[in-house]
MIVOBA-584270 format. One record per residue: x, y, z of N, C-alpha, C in turn; residue in one letter. Coordinates in steps of 0.1 Angstrom, whole numbers, plus 5000, padded with zeros to 4 digits. Atoms other than C-alpha are relative to their C-alpha. Example, Ala and Ser with C-alpha at 12.3 -4.5 7.8 and 13.67 -1.06 7.14 Angstrom:
2
500949885000512349555078500950125000a
499149895000513749895071499250115008s
This chain:
539
501049895003500050004995500750105004m
499149945001502550234989501150025009d
498850014990505150145005499650025020g
499949924980503450165046500749925007r
498750024989506550055062501450104996w
498649915003509950225069500750015014g
499149994993512550305096500150085007r
499849904989512950465129498950045002g
501149934998510650705142498650004993s
501149975011508550745107500349864995f
499850095009509250425096499549865005v
500350164996509450015104499049965012c
500550024989507650035134499049875004a
501050104998504849775130500449874996v
499650145005506649475117499049875008i
500950104992504849285145498949934994a
501650075002501949245126500349904988v
499950095007503449025102499549835006l
500750154999502248735121498449994998v
501349975000498848865117499249884994a
500350085009498048545092500249865010g
499650134996499348295117499049885008a
501050094998496848095137499450075013a
501249964992494248105162500149955017r
500150064982494048025203499549904999a
501350095005491147885192500149884992e
499750065010492547695166499149874997a
500750095006490747425144500949885008p
499050054994491847125166498849865004a
501350084997489846755167499849985021p
500450004986488346715204500949885005e
499250104992489846535232499349825001g
500150154999489846125231500449944987g
499050075007490845895210499049944990s
500850085012489845745175499550134993g
500149905006488045965151499750125010p
500749934993487346325161498350055000a
501249985001484046445170499850144999v
500249895007482446665153498150035004a
501349975002478946835156498849984994e
500450055011475746755142499850054993e
500149935009474846855110498550105002a
500749895003472547185106500750084996g
500049855004472247575102500150055010v
500049904992473147825122500650154991t
499949865011472748235114500250095017v
500149894991473648505142500550124998r
499549865002474448855142499950135013g
500049854992475049195160499850134993t
499949905005474449515152500350155011y
499749904992475749835168499950174994w
500249885003475050205170501150085011i
499349944990478350405187499950175002h
499849885003478450745192500850075009g
499249964987481150985207500650154999a
499549875005482451305211501250035012y
498649944995486051415221500450145000t
499449845001487551735235501050044990s
498849935010489651945209501349985008d
498749994998493351945212501250004987f
498750005013496352025188500649935001p
499150125008498251805168501549995000l
498749925008501252025162500450095013s
499449904997503352285175499350145001e
500749905005501952625176500650104994d
499249915008502552865150500249864984g
499250095009503152535129499350034986a
500249965013503252625092499649854988i
500350135004501252345068498850054988w
501149985012499252335031500050185002r
499949885003500452715031499650125007g
500549914991498952845060500649985017r
499350024988500252895098498550025005t
500950044989498052775126500650005015w
499849914988498353005156500149905012p
500450094987496952755182500649834996d
499450135006498752425163498749994994g
501250055008496952225136499249895010i
500950084996493752065147499549934988r
500950095009491651795129498350075001d
501349985003488451905139499149885006g
500650124994487451565153499249965011l
500949994989484951615179499149925003e
501450084999481851405172500049874988v
499950105007481551085158499049905000g
501150104993478850835153500149894983l
499850105007479450485137499249855003d
500650085002477850175127500349854996h
499750105002478249845125499249835000r
500750104998476049525112500949884993l
499050095007477849195110499349855007r
501050115004476148855101501149895000v
499050134997477948485110499149904994e
501050115005476348185093501349865004a
499650135002477347835096499349884998e
501050145013476047515074501149905002v
499850134998476747175085499549884993r
500850085007475946945059500149825002p
499750134995477346625080501450065010s
498949994989479246585110501550034997r
498649985005482546605095500450114989a
499849905013482146895071499050095004l
501249914997481347255081500650134989r
500049885011481047595058499450095008l
499849864992481647955076499850094995a
499449825008481348305063499250075011g
500149884991480948615082499850134990s
499649825005480448985064499550115008a
500349844993480249355079499550104989d
500449875008478449615066500250085014v
499349894988480049935087500550074990a
499849845003480550295085500050125011g
500649854992479950645098498850044994s
500949955003476750765100499850135000l
500349824999477551125106501350065008g
498849954989480151345128500850094991g
498949935002483051535121500949944990d
499450095008485351465090501650095001t
498649955002488951535082500849944990t
499250025012491051495052501549935004d
498850064991494251395078499949844995i
500250154998495151045074499449964989g
500850045011493150985043500749904991k
499450045006495850815025500949895008d
499350124994497150625054499649895012t
500550044992495150555080499249854999l
500550145007493350185082498450065002l
501549954999490250385090499950134997v
500349875002489450725076499150045000r
500649924991487951015086499550114988r
500249855009487551245051498950044994d
501149945006483951165045498949925008r
501550114994480250985059500049924990t
500150115015480550665040499249895013r
501050114994477750415054501049894999f
499450185005479550095039501549995002y
498349955004483350245042500849865003d
499650134994484249925065499449895001r
500550145002482049655049501249934995s
498950075005483849355042499349864998t
500350154993483348955040501149965007v
499250014993485348835070500349884999r
499950135001484848465065499549944988e
500550125009484448185037500549905000a
499250105004485847885042499549865009y
500450164997485447495048500949935014l
499250084989486447295076499649835001e
500050205001486946895073500249945011w
499550104991487046675104500349874997t
499950195003488446325101500849965015s
499450104991490546075121501350075004s
498649925002493846295113500150105004a
499849904996492846605122499050094994g
500349885003491446935111500250104988v
499149935015491847085073498750135004l
500249845001490747495072500150004988r
499849945011490547605038499350124993v
500949925004489547935027500450145007g
499449884996489548325037499149995013q
500949974982488948375078501450135002m
499449924992489748575102501449965009t
498950034993493148525125500250075012s
499849944990493848565158500949885008s
498750074994496648425184499750055012w
499849974989496748435222499050105005g
500749915002495348765232499750114991l
500049985009495848905201500750164997g
499149925001498449165207500750054983i
499250035010499949055172499349964990v
500749995011497748895154498249995008a
501049934992493949015163498549994987n
500850025007490648885146498750124997d
500849915001488949225153498250015008g
501050084994486049025175499650125009a
500749854993484149305198500149915016d
499250054987485249245236498950125010r
501349874995482349395259501050035012e
499549964993485249445282500550114999d
499649895009486549755260499550124999s
500849905002486150075258500450094987f
499850025010487150085223499549954991h
500450005004485749995195501449934986d
499550095009487649705167499550044990p
499649955010488749845141499649964984l
500350075011488749585112500049885002l
499450174999490749235122500749994987g
499050065010493149065101499549864993d
500250135014492048835070501049934992l
498850125010494148555055499049954989v
500450095007493348385027501249845001e
499150164994494747995043499549864995r
500050164998495347625042500449985013v
499250024986495947515081499649845002l
500250054998495947205090500949965016f
499750014985496047095131499949865001v
500350134995496446745145500649995009t
499350064986497546515176500949934997r
498750125005500746355164500049885009p
499550094987501446195199498949885001a
501050104994497945995197500249904992q
499250145009499545765170500849925009a
499850124993501245615195499950015016v
500450014985499645685232498450045000s
501349945002496045785239500350045017d
499449944987497545935271499350155003s
499849854996496146265290500450114991h
499249925011498746485271499649944985f
499850025013498446315238498950044995a
501649955005494246395235500550125000r
499949865001495346755240501350084993h
498849965003498746805225499750024983f
500750005015498146955189501250084992h
499249985010500447045161499650044988v
500649905011499747295132500850014991g
499149945011501047365099499050104989l
500949955006499647645074500850124992g
499949915009499947875046498950104996g
501149914999498448225043500550074982d
499149885009498648505015498450095007l
500249884992497748805033498950144990v
501550005007493848935024500250215003y
499649894992494549255048499750025014r
499650014984496049335079500750144999d
499149854996498249635095500850014986d
499050015009500949595067499450004988l
500150035014499349475037498550024996a
501150005006496149495014500149964986s
499650085011495949244987499550114988l
500649945009493749464967500050174998v
499449905002495549774968502049964994e
499150055010498549574953501049955007g
499650054992500149444984500249824998d
499850094997501749104980500549935013l
499450054987502448905016500049874997a
500350135000502548545019501249945013a
499850024989503048345051500349855003e
500350084993504048035063500149955011g
500149964985503047905097500349855008v
500150124993504147625122499250045019a
499950014991502747585155499249875008l
499750144989502547355187499150085015v
500849994987500047395218499349905007f
501550084994497847235244499450055005y
501549964999494947295251498849885009e
500750074989492747115280500850005012g
499949964988492347045312501749955006p
498550034992496147015332500249895002v
500250184997494946665344498649984997v
501750075003491746475340499350065011h
500950004992488746625353500950195006g
499049924993491346955364499850114989g
500549865007491347315354500550064986d
498950005012492247415317500550114997p
499049945002494947555306500450004980l
499449975012496147675270501650034997f
498349925003500047735259500749944993a
499550045018501747705224500650135002g
498849905007504347895205499649984984v
499850045015504247945167501250114995y
499949935009506248045142499750044987a
500749975015505448255113500950054992a
499149895008507448395085499750054987y
500549885005506548665063501050074987r
499349925015507648755027499050074995d
500749905002506049065016500750104993q
499349895008506649284986498850074999r
500949894998504549634986499950024986a
500649985011502849774958501550094993d
499049945001505950024955501349915000d
498850094998508549744957500749975013g
499250034984509849774991499749845002d
500150144997510549425003500249955017r
499450044991510249265036499749865004l
500550124998511148925050500350035016k
499749984984510648875086499249855005a
500550114992510148585112499650035011l
500849984981507548605147500449895001a
500150134986508248365175499050085011l
501349934992504648455197500049875011d
500550134994504048225227499350085014a
501149944989501048275249499549925007a
500350084988499248105277498750055002f
501749964993495548125294500149875009r
500250114984495147915329498850065004h
501649964987491747955349500649865012v
500250064987491947825384498950005011v
501449984985488847765408501049995010t
499350014991489047895436499049965015l
500950084990485747775455498949924992d
500950065003482847555450499050114992s
501649895006480447905443500650034984r
499949985013482247935410501350124997g
498849894998485048195420501349904992t
498750045008487948155398501250154994f
498349905008491648325388499849924989l
499149975016492448365352500950094997r
499449975001495548425343500749964989v
499850035015496848485307501050114998e
498649895001499648635292500349974983g
499450035011501448685256501350084999e
498449925003505048775243500549954988g
499650045014506448805206501250084997a
498449975004510048845192499750024982f
499750015015510148955155501650084994v
499349955010513148995131500349974987l
500149995014513949035101501050094993g
499349905009515349255069498650094994t
500949875008513749585053500650034991l
499149965011514649695019499250144994r
500549885009514150035003500050014985f
499750025016513550024965500850154998t
499349885006514550414961501150095012d
498749954992517350464989499950105012g
500249874991515450715014499949985017g
499850054989516250525043500650075012g
499449954991517650695074502050004998p
498449965007521250815072501049885001p
499150084996523050495084499449864994r
500650075006520250255065499150054991a
501249975009519450415034499349894989r
500450155014518750075011499349915012d
501550074988516249945048501349975010g
499650064985517449795082499549885001a
500050134991517649475102498450025011t
501450014984514149435128500649905011i
499850084989514649355162499050065011r
500949984988511349395181499249945009q
500450094986509649255214498750075003w
500949974995506549305228499249935009g
500750114988504449135258498950075007a
500949944989501249155281499649885009v
500350124990500448955311498550095009l
501149954994496748995327499749895008r
500450134993495148845358498550065004a
501449984998491248845366499549915011e
500850014992489448755395498850014995v
501750045000485648605392499749995014h
500450014982483848655425498450014994v
501649955005480048595411499050065012p
500749944989478848605445499650145006d
500449874998479448935447499950124984a
500749975014478648985412501450094997g
498649935003482849115408500949954992l
498850065009485749065382501350144999r
499149915003488549295393501249944992p
499050035009491749265372501350074998g
498549915005495249395359500249984993v
499250025011496949435329501250074998e
498749974998500649495324500750014986a
499950035008501949545290501450094993g
498449945005505649645271499549964984v
499750065022506249705232501550085001a
498949985002509749785226500450124991s
499849905008510850125212501349994997g
498649955003513750275195500850135000d
499649854999515450555207501350094991a
498849985014518250555175499350014987d
500850035011516050595147500950044987p
498949965012519350705126500749844997t
499150095003521050375126499249904996d
500350085007520450055109498649875005d
500850134988518149835135498650095002v
501349964999514349895137499749935009g
500550054991513249805172498550045004r
501849974996509749955177498949914997e
501150074997507149745187498950044996f
501349974999503349775177498949915004r
500850074994500749615195498949994986f
501650015009497549505167499450135005d
501049914993495549815171498449974999p
501050034994492849605174499549955012d
499750044984493849545210500250115005y
500449884996492349785229500650005018p
499349934986494049985260499550115004v
500149884999492250245273498950044992g
501349915009490050525256500250084993m
499449885006492250815249501150034998i
498449985001496150815254499949934984l
500050105011496650515226499150074988f
501049985013493650605203499750134995q
500149855006493150975205501450125001e
499149875001496051155213501249964993v
498550065005499250915205499049974985l
500550035008496850795177500250094986g
500349885003495451145161501650065000r
498949955004499051315164500749944993m
498950005011500951085144499249924986s
500849975015498051075115500750084995a
499249885001499451415113501149984992l
498450005003503051305105500349974990q
500150045013502851135072499650134991p
500549905009500951455058500950125004e
499049894999503651675073501749994992r
498950005009506551515062500249964985v
500250025017505451455028499950144991s
500449895007504851805023501050054997d
498849935009507251944998500850135005p
499949864998507252265012500750015013d
499050014983508452165048501249914999l
498550085003511051875035499949994984l
499950055013512751825003499649894998y
500450165006512151435002499349955013k
500950064987509751275026501349824999a
499450145000511750935037499649904997p
500550125005511250605027499249955013s
500550034986508450445047498750085011g
500549894991506950765058498549965005y
501950065003502850625054500049955015q
500249994990503750475086500549995012m
499549914985504650685112498549975004a
501350004995500650675117500049895010a
500250114988500050445150498649924992t
501150104998496350365143499249995011n
500350014985496150375181500749875008g
499550104996498350125187500750025010s
499349994989500150065218501549984996v
498750025002503950155208501050045009t
498249914988507450235228499250035011n
500649954989505450205257500049865013a
500050084986505250015295498950075004v
501149894992502050075308499249905012y
500950074988499849935338498450045000v
501449985002495849895331499449925011y
501350094987493949775365498750045002p
501149964998490349775364499149915001r
500450104992487349645378498550004994v
501150025005484049525365499049995014r
501050054989480849505388498249974997y
501650045004477149385385499350025011w
501149984986474849555415498349904990p
501550095004472049355393500449904989l
499150105011472549075369500150054987s
500349975013471749275338500950155000d
499349875001473549595349501349995007l
498950044995476949625349500650194997e
499349894998479249925360501949974998v
498850015002483249955350500850115007r
499149854995486150185362501549944996l
498650075001489550115350500950144999a
498949884998493050335353501049964992f
498749995008496050385328501050055005l
498449884999499550535332500949874990w
499350085013501750445305501450085000a
498949995002505450545297500849964988r
499650095013507450515268501949955005g
498850064995510650315269501150074996l
499349935007512550525244499250185001a
501049875003511850925241498949984988p
501349985004508550985225500550104992v
499849885009508851155192499349994988g
500750015011507151245157501049964989g
499050035017508451165118500450114997a
499949865008508251495107500950105007y
499449934995510151675137501849894996q
498650055006512851375134500650074989a
499649955016513051465096500750095001a
499649825000513851835105501149985010g
499450014988515851715134501549895001h
498950075004518951515116499749885001g
500550154999516751205123500049985012g
500050054988516951235161499050045004y
501150014991513951195182499450185007l
500649874999511851535186498849975008l
501350034993508151565209499450064987g
501149985008505151565184499750145003y
500849874999504351935196501650105000r
498849934997508052105190500349974985v
499349945014509152295161501549964997d
499050015004512252165146501450074997p
499249875010513552455129500450085013r
499749884990513552665165500349895015r
499650094990514652335189501550035003w
498649964995518052445206500049965016t
499750054985517852275239500749835005l
499250105002519851975227499149874998g
501050145003518451575231499149985006k
501950024997514651505236500049905011w
500250134991514651265267498349985004t
501150074992510751275274499549904996e
500250114998509150995283498549925002r
501050024993506051045300498949984993d
501650035009502750935280499150035006l
501449974989500351005313499449934999g
500850084999497450895328498649994998i
500750005007494150815321498749915011e
501150094993490650695340498750024994v
501850035007487550525324499449935006d
500850084998484550425330498849984994g
501050025007481350295323498649945007g
500950094994477750155329499350004989i
500950005013475649975306498649865003a
500850094993472349775312499449904986y
500550105006471049475293498649935002t
501750025005467249415279500449874995i
500150135009466949045270498749964996r
501150015002464548905249499549855002f
499950144998465148555254500549944987g
498850095009467648275239501550154997g
499249885006470548535219499550155003r
500549875008468248835213500350085015e
500149904993469149105234500750164997r
499949875004469549495235501350055014l
499249934985472449655257500450134993r
499749894999472649995263500750055009l
498849954988475450205280500650154994g
499649855005477250525283501649975007v
498450014994481650535289500150145002q
499149884998483750835299501050005002g
499249984999486750915298501150125004g
498449894995489951155317501049964992w
498749985002493251175301500950125001c
499149915000495951385312501749994992r
499350035007498751355286501150025005p
498649964991502251385298501550034992g
499249945004505451525294500650004986a
499450025009506051345264499450094986a
500849925013503451575243500050155004f
499949854997504951915258500350074989r
499649935008505752205235501750035002d
498549924998509452395234500150075012a
499749924991508252595260499949935016n
500350074989507352335283498349975007g
501250004995503652365283499249884995d
500950155001501552015284498550054990r
501249985012498451965261499049995016l
500550044987495352025288499449874998p
500750174999493351745304499150014986s
501050035010490951595278499249885004l
501350134994487551375281499749984987f
501050145012485851115256498249975010k
501150044996482251055262499349894987v
500150125014480850735241498549975006r
501050014997477250655240499449824993f
500250125006476050265228499149955002l
500950115003473650075216500249864990a
499650105007474249725208499149884998d
501250085004471749495196500849844997l
499750075009472349115191499149875000a
501150065003470748795181500549884996w
């Protein structure tokens, strides 16, 4: 997609998404037991969801005061005017089982914007554009595949969503009820995947019945780095090993696995990416008492290494033709379910590597998949919208003679990147259908936080998003404080019987951006707030 990757602070930060087509934590696998795999009865199932979500976000500057852009001066900083938004999404999922061994699955979205503010900032680089109101903008066929279950294993062929572990790398864009943020798109691949239980060939032990090995191949239809319809060609080979089942017979459930994914990608402008990702994930549930109280602990960690080559030789000073990739990220979550009290307290901690030296030949900045939700404002609005402006400024010939290679990837699309964060939260049900939730977020950069335009105008070295590189005289930029955020929400569910239900809710957030977003005079951004109104129908 016009070479949507690059190096350093303006460049190849998100190669981690290369495993978007890898595998699922719920990968297709034979059910436990010996002999032929057990499949469900033949039949047809159709289910769906439709939601309308509105939001208001307080306005804030995306740049330094007095910024020059598009032939004019912006005294109070460049602003995109995105205060009000109204989105919708219809998702229909269908499953047909002609027999116990054969399953046909499909799903499709009709989604887009119903109204609200628009901007042409990011219209050529963002995954979700806001340059006009489009009812159908994010509409797509998500899945259309065949699954065949036999005594040898499970074979899937077709287009499908992709997810692994918690979804920090490969994410299917499914809705999460504990989230303060809507999923964007989800990763879609054309895939052939076979999963089997090889140990059952020689043993009928408990371990053999729950130990799985899989091999697959993908052609990426759409993810954070590639779009097949826009001319990017990305192929992947995948190998995975995982255990899924009780720790012991009749015990608490455990999922633990590792996969390796090798990706070879050529962008429509000829830039070439070759990378290997190793990703480990686990999930374990521990029963605490006989009344249904349990502890769930889960985590995921990924490491990416590879090479990136530019066709135009426009990389940073010490990597004109490309860079070596060395990136890593991880998340750990714990949550206690106390049904007698209607409580679910939990805490999450995460980290994504940063790049303190964007001028060298190693790309170190890792990005979570943008559909992995952390908070409501800091990563999605502040960092997401400030970074969306960067490709526009860095490619303006009135500001820079030549845009660096991969400048389009400066936009984070709301991802967690170059950060360590702590995210405690609690959900409470005073009534069975009434939920109240509260969360707190603290985040700090591992490396100094800066923008692509500022770095390009500062000799390639990092400089803050709201600092004019032409006027900066204070030496090295060192700010890493991303800020804090408090989010809350309340929702009520009206049930009509079966799966049919209507969920109505309100969410709100307050964010205090940190010193990483200050200007050259030391002035910080003001406190920001966001309010969301939710109506979700499921059947």
